[in-house]
Residue frames as a rotation matrix with the C-alpha (Angstrom) as fourth column:
MET 1
0.276 -0.620 -0.735 0.31
-0.924 -0.380 -0.026 67.41
-0.263 0.686 -0.678 -3.68
ALA 2
-0.717 -0.544 0.436 1.23
-0.455 0.839 0.299 63.72
-0.528 0.016 -0.849 -3.42
ARG 3
-0.002 0.810 0.586 -2.23
0.299 0.560 -0.773 62.72
-0.954 0.174 -0.243 -4.62
GLU 4
0.719 0.230 -0.656 -1.87
-0.456 -0.556 -0.695 64.99
-0.525 0.799 -0.294 -7.65
LYS 5
-0.223 -0.898 -0.379 1.49
-0.953 0.119 0.278 63.41
-0.205 0.423 -0.883 -8.54
LEU 6
-0.664 0.047 0.746 0.07
-0.057 0.992 -0.113 59.90
-0.745 -0.118 -0.656 -8.14
ALA 7
0.438 0.889 0.133 -2.91
0.191 0.052 -0.980 60.77
-0.879 0.454 -0.147 -10.36
GLN 8
0.512 -0.338 -0.789 -0.55
-0.792 -0.542 -0.281 62.29
-0.333 0.769 -0.546 -12.93
ALA 9
-0.599 -0.792 0.118 1.67
-0.709 0.593 0.381 59.14
-0.372 0.145 -0.917 -12.92
LYS 10
-0.325 0.572 0.754 -1.38
0.260 0.820 -0.510 56.91
-0.909 0.030 -0.415 -13.41
ALA 11
0.705 0.605 -0.369 -2.60
-0.131 -0.400 -0.907 59.06
-0.697 0.688 -0.203 -16.28
ASP 12
0.102 -0.764 -0.637 0.83
-0.970 -0.219 0.107 58.95
-0.221 0.607 -0.764 -17.96
ALA 13
-0.749 -0.363 0.555 0.97
-0.321 0.931 0.175 55.17
-0.580 -0.047 -0.813 -17.54
ALA 14
0.137 0.887 0.440 -2.50
0.262 0.397 -0.880 54.83
-0.955 0.235 -0.178 -19.04
LYS 15
0.658 0.052 -0.751 -1.42
-0.608 -0.552 -0.571 56.83
-0.444 0.832 -0.331 -22.12
ARG 16
-0.334 -0.872 -0.358 1.57
-0.941 0.288 0.176 54.48
-0.050 0.396 -0.917 -22.60
GLY 17
0.357 0.558 -0.749 -0.65
-0.560 0.770 0.306 51.39
0.748 0.310 0.587 -22.10
GLN 18
-0.527 -0.590 -0.612 1.03
0.226 0.596 -0.770 50.43
0.819 -0.544 -0.181 -18.83
LEU 19
0.365 0.736 0.570 -1.76
-0.492 -0.367 0.789 50.42
0.790 -0.569 0.228 -16.29
PRO 20
-0.533 -0.545 0.648 -0.91
-0.833 0.201 -0.515 49.51
0.150 -0.814 -0.561 -12.72
ARG 21
-0.872 0.156 -0.463 -1.87
0.160 0.987 0.032 46.06
0.462 -0.046 -0.886 -11.38
ARG 22
-0.080 0.913 0.399 -5.42
-0.712 -0.333 0.618 45.54
0.698 -0.235 0.677 -10.35
GLU 23
0.762 0.314 -0.567 -4.95
0.107 0.802 0.587 42.23
0.639 -0.508 0.578 -8.49
PRO 24
0.736 -0.512 0.443 -2.91
-0.648 -0.340 0.682 42.15
-0.199 -0.789 -0.582 -5.29
ARG 25
-0.101 -0.869 -0.485 0.54
-0.802 0.359 -0.476 40.62
0.588 0.341 -0.733 -5.34
ARG 26
0.765 0.297 -0.571 0.82
0.003 0.886 0.464 37.03
0.644 -0.357 0.677 -4.14
LYS 27
0.649 -0.551 0.526 2.81
-0.695 -0.146 0.704 36.29
-0.311 -0.822 -0.477 -1.07
ALA 28
-0.272 -0.831 -0.485 6.03
-0.898 0.400 -0.181 34.36
0.345 0.387 -0.855 -1.44
GLY 29
0.029 0.281 0.959 5.58
-0.600 0.773 -0.208 30.64
-0.800 -0.569 0.191 -1.21
GLY 30
-0.751 -0.382 0.538 6.29
0.170 0.676 0.717 29.38
-0.638 0.630 -0.443 -4.65
PRO 31
-0.836 0.426 -0.347 4.30
-0.507 -0.356 0.785 29.33
0.211 0.832 0.513 -7.82
ARG 32
-0.177 0.872 0.457 0.64
-0.552 0.296 -0.779 28.48
-0.815 -0.390 0.429 -7.66
ARG 33
-0.985 -0.171 0.017 -0.31
-0.093 0.615 0.783 25.51
-0.144 0.770 -0.622 -9.83
ASP 34
-0.080 0.973 -0.218 -3.55
-0.981 -0.116 -0.156 25.15
-0.177 0.201 0.963 -11.65
GLY 35
0.420 0.358 0.834 -5.12
-0.348 0.912 -0.216 21.74
-0.838 -0.200 0.507 -12.28
GLY 36
0.989 0.037 0.146 -3.78
0.118 0.406 -0.906 21.56
-0.093 0.913 0.397 -15.82
ASP 37
0.489 -0.872 -0.029 -0.20
-0.862 -0.479 -0.165 22.59
0.130 0.106 -0.986 -15.06
PRO 38
0.271 -0.490 -0.828 2.52
-0.080 0.846 -0.527 19.94
0.959 0.209 0.190 -15.25
GLN 39
0.732 -0.042 0.680 3.43
-0.681 -0.039 0.731 18.31
-0.004 -0.998 -0.057 -11.96
LEU 40
-0.487 -0.869 0.085 6.21
-0.873 0.483 -0.071 16.11
0.021 -0.109 -0.994 -10.70
PHE 41
-0.248 0.392 -0.886 5.41
-0.384 0.800 0.462 12.45
0.889 0.455 -0.048 -11.37
GLY 42
-0.764 -0.104 -0.637 5.67
0.468 0.590 -0.658 11.37
0.444 -0.801 -0.402 -7.73
ARG 43
-0.870 0.470 -0.149 3.36
-0.231 -0.655 -0.720 14.17
-0.436 -0.592 0.678 -6.62
ALA 44
-0.339 0.764 -0.548 0.83
-0.894 -0.080 0.441 13.27
0.293 0.640 0.711 -9.34
ILE 45
-0.366 0.159 -0.917 0.81
0.046 0.987 0.153 9.62
0.929 0.014 -0.369 -8.25
ALA 46
-0.911 0.006 -0.412 0.43
0.411 0.052 -0.910 10.58
0.016 -0.999 -0.050 -4.58
ASP 47
-0.685 0.704 -0.187 -2.52
-0.645 -0.706 -0.293 12.85
-0.338 -0.080 0.938 -5.48
LEU 48
-0.243 0.585 -0.774 -4.13
-0.676 0.470 0.567 10.07
0.696 0.661 0.281 -7.55
LEU 49
-0.592 -0.028 -0.805 -3.78
0.385 0.868 -0.313 7.54
0.708 -0.495 -0.504 -4.71
ALA 50
-0.934 0.237 -0.267 -5.25
0.153 -0.409 -0.900 10.02
-0.322 -0.881 0.346 -2.23
ASP 51
-0.558 0.756 -0.342 -8.16
-0.828 -0.537 0.164 10.97
-0.060 0.374 0.925 -4.51
ARG 52
-0.074 0.515 -0.854 -9.12
-0.548 0.694 0.466 7.34
0.833 0.502 0.231 -5.14
GLY 53
0.557 0.254 0.791 -8.58
-0.829 0.232 0.509 6.12
-0.054 -0.939 0.340 -1.59
TRP 54
0.849 -0.275 -0.451 -5.82
0.041 0.886 -0.463 3.73
0.527 0.375 0.763 -2.66
GLU 55
0.223 -0.837 0.499 -3.15
-0.820 -0.438 -0.368 4.85
0.527 -0.327 -0.785 -0.20
ARG 56
0.167 -0.133 0.977 -3.48
-0.811 0.545 0.212 1.92
-0.561 -0.828 -0.017 2.21
PRO 57
0.891 0.142 0.431 -3.75
0.070 0.895 -0.441 -0.80
-0.448 0.424 0.787 -0.49
ALA 58
0.734 -0.679 0.000 -0.68
-0.176 -0.191 -0.966 0.68
0.656 0.709 -0.260 -2.19
LYS 59
0.067 -0.714 0.696 1.28
-0.976 -0.191 -0.103 0.62
0.206 -0.673 -0.710 1.07
VAL 60
0.439 0.164 0.883 0.23
-0.497 0.864 0.087 -2.97
-0.748 -0.477 0.461 1.76
GLY 61
0.992 -0.074 0.106 1.24
0.129 0.519 -0.845 -3.98
0.008 0.851 0.525 -1.76
ALA 62
0.425 -0.890 0.167 4.63
-0.576 -0.408 -0.709 -2.36
0.699 0.205 -0.686 -1.25
VAL 63
0.033 -0.377 0.926 5.13
-0.947 0.286 0.150 -4.28
-0.321 -0.881 -0.347 1.98
PHE 64
0.731 0.271 0.626 4.15
-0.113 0.953 -0.281 -7.55
-0.673 0.135 0.727 0.29
GLY 65
0.917 -0.399 -0.020 6.59
-0.004 0.041 -0.999 -6.76
0.399 0.916 0.036 -2.51
ARG 66
0.034 -0.934 0.354 9.43
-0.645 -0.291 -0.707 -6.13
0.764 -0.205 -0.612 -0.03
TRP 67
0.893 0.447 0.045 8.63
-0.329 0.584 0.742 -9.16
0.305 -0.678 0.668 2.13
VAL 68
0.495 -0.782 -0.378 12.23
0.666 0.621 -0.414 -10.45
0.558 -0.047 0.828 2.00
GLU 69
-0.394 -0.666 0.633 13.60
0.114 -0.719 -0.686 -7.12
0.912 -0.198 0.359 3.27
ILE 70
0.118 0.551 0.826 11.02
-0.744 -0.502 0.441 -6.86
0.658 -0.666 0.351 6.04
VAL 71
0.869 0.328 0.371 11.11
-0.494 0.621 0.609 -10.39
-0.031 -0.712 0.701 7.54
GLY 72
-0.053 -0.962 0.267 14.53
-0.760 0.213 0.614 -11.55
-0.648 -0.170 -0.742 6.40
PRO 73
-0.264 -0.112 -0.958 15.59
-0.913 0.350 0.211 -14.12
0.311 0.930 -0.195 3.81
ASP 74
-0.990 -0.139 -0.031 15.18
-0.120 0.934 -0.337 -17.22
0.075 -0.330 -0.941 6.02
LEU 75
-0.476 0.878 0.051 11.58
0.120 0.123 -0.985 -16.56
-0.871 -0.463 -0.164 6.96
ALA 76
0.066 0.503 -0.862 10.71
-0.781 -0.511 -0.358 -15.21
-0.621 0.697 0.359 3.52
ALA 77
-0.715 -0.397 -0.575 11.99
-0.679 0.590 0.436 -18.40
0.166 0.703 -0.692 1.86
HIS 78
-0.915 0.340 -0.217 9.28
0.370 0.921 -0.119 -20.41
0.159 -0.190 -0.969 3.64
THR 79
-0.197 0.879 -0.434 6.42
0.649 -0.215 -0.729 -17.91
-0.735 -0.426 -0.528 3.99
LYS 80
-0.832 0.030 0.554 4.41
0.449 -0.550 0.705 -15.64
0.326 0.835 0.444 1.75
PRO 81
-0.675 0.662 -0.327 1.88
-0.104 -0.524 -0.845 -12.94
-0.731 -0.536 0.422 2.63
GLU 82
-0.696 0.462 0.550 -1.40
0.717 0.496 0.490 -13.67
-0.047 0.735 -0.677 0.88
SER 83
0.044 0.788 0.614 -3.94
0.584 -0.519 0.624 -11.05
0.811 0.331 -0.483 1.91
PHE 84
-0.955 -0.182 -0.233 -4.69
0.296 -0.586 -0.754 -8.08
0.001 -0.790 0.614 4.13
ASP 85
-0.219 0.947 0.234 -8.24
0.260 -0.175 0.950 -7.50
0.940 0.269 -0.209 5.32
ASP 86
0.694 0.610 0.383 -9.50
-0.125 -0.421 0.898 -5.39
0.709 -0.671 -0.216 8.25
GLY 87
0.395 -0.621 0.677 -6.15
-0.911 -0.360 0.201 -5.31
0.119 -0.696 -0.708 10.02
GLU 88
0.529 -0.168 0.832 -5.50
-0.258 0.902 0.347 -9.04
-0.808 -0.398 0.434 9.57
VAL 89
-0.006 -0.626 -0.780 -2.59
-1.000 0.006 0.003 -10.33
0.003 0.780 -0.626 7.49
LEU 90
0.877 0.265 0.400 -2.85
-0.252 0.964 -0.087 -13.89
-0.409 -0.024 0.912 6.18
ILE 91
-0.041 -0.961 -0.275 0.53
-0.986 -0.005 0.165 -15.59
-0.160 0.278 -0.947 5.79
ALA 92
0.927 0.283 -0.248 0.97
-0.340 0.912 -0.231 -18.94
0.161 0.298 0.941 4.04
ALA 93
0.051 -0.914 0.402 3.77
-0.851 0.171 0.496 -21.23
-0.522 -0.368 -0.769 5.24
ASP 94
0.066 -0.066 -0.996 5.20
-0.854 0.512 -0.090 -24.10
0.516 0.856 -0.022 3.22
SER 95
-0.421 -0.137 -0.897 5.35
0.214 0.946 -0.245 -26.53
0.882 -0.294 -0.368 6.16
THR 96
0.671 0.702 -0.240 3.70
0.360 -0.025 0.933 -27.02
0.648 -0.712 -0.269 9.51
ALA 97
0.107 -0.718 -0.688 7.02
0.987 -0.006 0.159 -26.34
-0.118 -0.696 0.708 11.25
TRP 98
-0.839 -0.410 0.357 7.31
0.478 -0.870 0.124 -22.92
0.260 0.275 0.926 9.58
ALA 99
0.027 0.915 0.403 3.64
0.138 -0.402 0.905 -22.21
0.990 0.031 -0.137 10.30
THR 100
0.645 0.143 -0.751 4.33
0.730 0.177 0.660 -22.84
0.228 -0.974 0.010 13.99
GLN 101
-0.397 -0.881 -0.259 7.40
0.908 -0.417 0.027 -20.60
-0.131 -0.225 0.966 13.84
VAL 102
-0.661 0.215 0.718 5.37
0.217 -0.862 0.458 -17.76
0.718 0.459 0.523 12.31
ARG 103
0.478 0.871 -0.112 2.69
0.325 -0.056 0.944 -18.17
0.816 -0.488 -0.310 14.98
LEU 104
0.348 -0.442 -0.827 5.40
0.928 0.035 0.371 -17.78
-0.135 -0.896 0.423 17.63
LEU 105
-0.720 -0.692 -0.046 6.69
0.664 -0.707 0.246 -14.64
-0.203 0.146 0.968 15.87
ALA 106
0.056 0.854 0.518 3.21
0.923 -0.243 0.300 -13.13
0.381 0.461 -0.801 15.38
ARG 107
0.726 0.229 -0.648 3.67
0.549 -0.760 0.347 -10.25
-0.413 -0.608 -0.678 17.85
THR 108
-0.239 -0.902 -0.359 7.03
0.277 -0.417 0.866 -9.32
-0.931 0.108 0.349 16.36
LEU 109
-0.658 0.051 0.751 5.56
0.753 0.047 0.656 -9.45
-0.002 0.998 -0.069 12.86
VAL 110
0.478 0.875 0.078 2.65
0.863 -0.484 0.145 -7.20
0.164 -0.002 -0.986 13.86
ARG 111
0.519 -0.358 -0.776 5.08
0.302 -0.773 0.558 -4.67
-0.800 -0.524 -0.293 15.33
ARG 112
-0.557 -0.826 0.085 7.37
0.332 -0.127 0.935 -4.80
-0.761 0.549 0.345 12.28
LEU 113
-0.391 0.498 0.774 4.49
0.897 0.018 0.442 -4.46
0.206 0.867 -0.454 9.80
ASN 114
0.701 0.657 -0.278 3.08
0.708 -0.688 0.162 -1.52
-0.085 -0.310 -0.947 11.75
GLU 115
-0.008 -0.780 -0.625 6.48
0.288 -0.601 0.746 0.18
-0.958 -0.174 0.229 11.51
GLU 116
-0.847 -0.328 0.419 6.12
0.454 -0.035 0.890 -0.01
-0.277 0.944 0.179 7.73
LEU 117
-0.400 0.801 0.445 2.39
0.721 -0.025 0.692 0.74
0.566 0.598 -0.568 7.42
GLY 118
-0.424 0.282 0.860 1.66
-0.479 -0.877 0.051 2.98
0.769 -0.390 0.507 10.40
ASP 119
-0.970 -0.013 0.244 0.57
-0.231 0.377 -0.897 2.24
-0.080 -0.926 -0.368 13.94
GLY 120
-0.343 0.892 0.294 -2.62
-0.362 0.163 -0.918 0.24
-0.867 -0.421 0.267 14.29
THR 121
-0.115 0.304 -0.946 -2.80
-0.992 0.004 0.122 -0.84
0.041 0.953 0.301 10.64
VAL 122
-0.195 -0.014 -0.981 -2.05
-0.205 0.978 0.027 -4.51
0.959 0.206 -0.193 11.38
THR 123
0.136 0.333 0.933 -3.77
-0.974 -0.129 0.188 -5.97
0.183 -0.934 0.307 14.43
LYS 124
0.466 0.111 0.878 -3.46
-0.423 0.899 0.110 -9.71
-0.777 -0.423 0.466 13.84
VAL 125
-0.423 -0.576 -0.699 -1.35
-0.905 0.309 0.292 -12.21
0.048 0.757 -0.652 11.91
LYS 126
0.582 0.618 0.528 -3.16
-0.559 0.776 -0.293 -15.34
-0.591 -0.125 0.797 10.78
VAL 127
-0.493 -0.850 -0.185 -1.07
-0.791 0.349 0.503 -18.28
-0.363 0.394 -0.844 9.57
ARG 128
0.757 0.648 -0.081 -2.11
-0.606 0.652 -0.456 -20.97
-0.243 0.394 0.886 7.11
GLY 129
-0.144 -0.799 0.584 -0.02
-0.361 0.592 0.721 -24.12
-0.922 -0.107 -0.373 6.85
PRO 130
-0.913 -0.248 -0.325 0.37
-0.388 0.276 0.880 -26.29
-0.128 0.929 -0.348 3.76
GLN 131
0.087 0.996 -0.005 -2.85
-0.845 0.071 -0.530 -27.25
-0.528 0.051 0.848 2.05
ASN 132
-0.801 -0.279 0.530 -3.23
-0.033 0.904 0.426 -30.88
-0.598 0.324 -0.733 1.06
ALA 133
-0.608 0.588 -0.534 -5.33
-0.741 -0.179 0.647 -31.53
0.285 0.789 0.544 -1.98
PRO 134
0.225 0.750 0.622 -8.46
-0.825 0.486 -0.287 -33.64
-0.518 -0.449 0.729 -1.49
ARG 135
-0.574 -0.425 0.700 -8.11
-0.096 0.884 0.458 -37.29
-0.813 0.196 -0.548 -2.37
PRO 136
-0.591 0.343 -0.730 -9.16
-0.806 -0.226 0.547 -37.91
0.023 0.912 0.410 -5.93
SER 137
-0.051 0.619 0.784 -12.06
-0.226 0.757 -0.613 -40.19
-0.973 -0.208 0.102 -6.68
GLY 138
0.061 0.090 -0.994 -12.53
-0.993 -0.094 -0.069 -42.17
-0.099 0.991 0.084 -9.84
GLY 139
0.779 0.370 -0.507 -12.29
-0.514 0.839 -0.178 -45.55
0.360 0.399 0.843 -11.52
LEU 140
-0.002 -0.875 -0.484 -8.86
-0.124 0.481 -0.868 -46.42
0.992 0.058 -0.109 -10.15
ARG 141
-0.437 -0.084 0.896 -10.00
-0.872 -0.208 -0.444 -46.37
0.223 -0.975 0.018 -6.52
VAL 142
-0.730 0.187 -0.657 -10.77
0.231 0.973 0.019 -49.58
0.643 -0.138 -0.754 -4.68
THR 143
-0.141 0.766 0.627 -14.18
-0.804 -0.459 0.379 -49.49
0.578 -0.450 0.680 -3.04
GLY 144
0.604 0.458 -0.653 -15.46
-0.004 0.821 0.572 -51.69
0.797 -0.342 0.497 -0.24
ARG 145
0.968 -0.216 -0.130 -13.61
0.166 0.161 0.973 -53.06
-0.190 -0.963 0.192 2.75
ARG 146
0.442 -0.891 0.104 -10.08
-0.357 -0.281 -0.891 -51.96
0.823 0.357 -0.442 3.31
GLY 147
0.535 -0.328 0.779 -7.54
-0.808 0.069 0.585 -53.52
-0.246 -0.942 -0.228 5.58
PRO 148
-0.463 -0.865 0.195 -5.34
-0.770 0.501 0.394 -56.57
-0.439 0.032 -0.898 5.91
ARG 149
-0.483 0.306 0.820 -8.07
0.206 0.950 -0.233 -59.03
-0.851 0.056 -0.522 4.84
ASP 150
0.284 0.701 -0.654 -9.32
-0.502 -0.472 -0.724 -57.23
-0.817 0.535 0.218 1.75
THR 151
0.032 -0.296 -0.955 -7.29
-0.983 0.163 -0.083 -59.42
0.181 0.941 -0.286 -0.68
TYR 152
-0.812 -0.388 -0.437 -7.01
-0.302 0.919 -0.254 -62.75
0.500 -0.074 -0.863 1.22
GLY 153
-0.060 0.942 -0.330 -10.62
-0.131 0.320 0.938 -63.68
0.990 0.099 0.105 2.00
């Protein structure tokens, strides 16, 4: 008797144009998004970075951009991160004294950078002191002997 009533209800619904669902209901968990549906901007950027493999370079760039916040204003005033390659961060210092200071703080910097980037991302800090330009050559240079007797025979 129940089957007859169910068949009758389906037939009545078909006459009215209201057929029952053919696909199963989705479980609760929020709306399903297709590839063309609008997304939140942050989620779209995160997906783009993941698809292109740019997650680590983006994180490193963010750390370089927030250098003052990460190492403090005193150290940041005299140092600048220049590159990141295979776990090695190259830091340029504006004097030999600050280069020595950064070398002494290398372990602390590795730990602090790994807090920002994830464990094991930074393995070594390399420090470059000030770079002196090569001596210019040209017509205004004195050639020959140099020393105390070069002008007084």
